[in-house]
N, C-alpha and C positions, 0 to 999 in steps of 0.2 A: 624147219621151223615147226615147233609143235607145243602142245599144252598137255603134258602128262598129268594124271590125277595127283593133286598135291598130297592127299592123304593116302595115296596108294601104298602097296606093299613096300617094305624096306628093300632097297636094291633097284627100284624102278629106274632111277636116274643113272645109276651105274650101268645097268643093262642097256639103257638108251645110248650111253656114251660108247659102250662096247660095240653095239650095232653100228653106230656112226663111224667108229674107227674102221670097221670092216667095209662099209659101203661108200664112204666119202672118198673123193679123189684127193690127192695131196693138195693141201691148201684149202680144202673144202671146210664149210662152217656148219656148226650145229647151234641153233638158237632155240632155247626152251623156256617157256614160262615157268615160274616157280612161286610157291607161296613163301612166307617168311619162316615158318617152322621147318626144321630139319635142313635149313640152308647150309650150315657148315658141313654136316656129314655128306650131303649130296654133292657139294662142290668137291670135297675130297674124293668121293667115289668116281666122279666124272674125270678128275685129274689123273686117275689111274690109267685112263685110256686116251685122253685128248689134252691139248694144251689150252689152258684158260686164256681167254682173250679179254672179255669185258663183261660188265653187268649194266644193263639198261634199266631205267626206272620208268614204269608206266603209271602215271597218276590217274586216279579215278576222278571223274567229274561228278560223281554221285555222293550220297551220304557215306562217310567213312564207315567201314566195318569195325566192330568192336572185338578186341582181344581181351576178354575178361581177366585171364590169369595175370597179365602184366599191366592192365588198365591203359592199353594203347588204343587209339582210334586210327585204324589202318587206312591210309588213303593212297597207297601205291603197291605195286607188285614188281618183282624183278623179272627180267628176261636175261637168262645166262647165255653168253656166247663162248663157245669152245671151237677150236680149229684142229684139223688134222695136219701135223707137221709135214713139210716145212711151211710155217705160216708166212703169209705175205699180205701186204695191204695193196689192194687194187682199186678200192672205192675212194670216193672223194670225202672231204671233211663231212662229218655227220654228227648230229645231236644224239646224246645218250639219254635224253629224257623225252618221253612221249606223253601226249595227253590222250588218255584212253576214253573211249565212249562206253556206254552201257548198251550192248546189243545182246538180248537174251531171247529173241523171238523164235529161235530154232532149237535151242538147248539151254538148260539152266546154267551150264558152265561155259557157254559161248563167249569168245573174246571178240573185240571189235574188228571188223573187216579193215577199217582204216589203219589200225596198228599193223596188221599182217601185211597190208599193201605197202606201207612205208618200209618195213623190214625187208620184204621181198625185193622191192624196187632198188633198195640200197645195197643189199648183200647177196643177191642172186643175179649173176650176169645174164644178159640176153643169151638165150640158148642153153641156160642152166636148167637144172631139174630141182624142183621143190618137192621134198618128201615129208609127209606128216604121218608118222606111225601111230598117232592118237588123234585121228582127224575129226572125231565127233561129228558135228553137223556140217562140216566141210568148209568152214570160214577161210582157212588158209588156202585150201584148194581153189575156192571161188576167187579169192584175191589173186592167186597165181594165174588162173585162167584169164582173168580180166587184164592182167599185165602181159599176157602172151608168153608166160613161162610154162614149160612142161611141168606136169604135176602128177604125183602118185600118193595115195593115202590108204590107210588101213584103219578099220574100226571094228571092234569085237561085237558091239551091240547091233543086231540086225535092223532093229527099228530105227536107230540113229543113223546107221549106214544108209538106209533108204532115204532119210532126210537129206543126207549129203549128196546122194545121187540125183535127187530131185533138184536141189539147189544148183548143182553143176550143169544139169540139163538146161536150166533156165538162165544160166550166166552167159553173157555175151563173150565170145572169144576175141581177144585182141589180135590185130593183124601184125603187131610188132613182136618180134622174137628176138 
């Protein structure tokens, strides 16, 4: 589960899918937040490496963002789910729409911990490993820790990585694995 930079360099999502194909166990899942722009090209780039599974909608509870070019008031963001073949469904029935919160206390691009917790609890089995190669301030890792999942993250910005380390140090570890 990760949140790559939406306006990042072309190829970021394809590179992410290539990485996931290499490190995921068969049947493993990649979930990635995505903005609305470049969605078709990034879906195609990811399908070169993994099998498309689903798109979740995360609705914002705050004032919608404005997309001036097309005059849209954007009130949701997609989370893309891809799997490493062979795909199999081991989870229970689940909703594909989440109500997101606004949590920006640690980083301007931070996502809500409740969203991460829901996705991790639903799609990462106990004993599984959550990897966030764009961990930012550590929201996904903190949620994984609280749920008792093993977790590993990477962040290029040393200052932001220090924030993630501090948050993880203060997050209670669950006894359930």
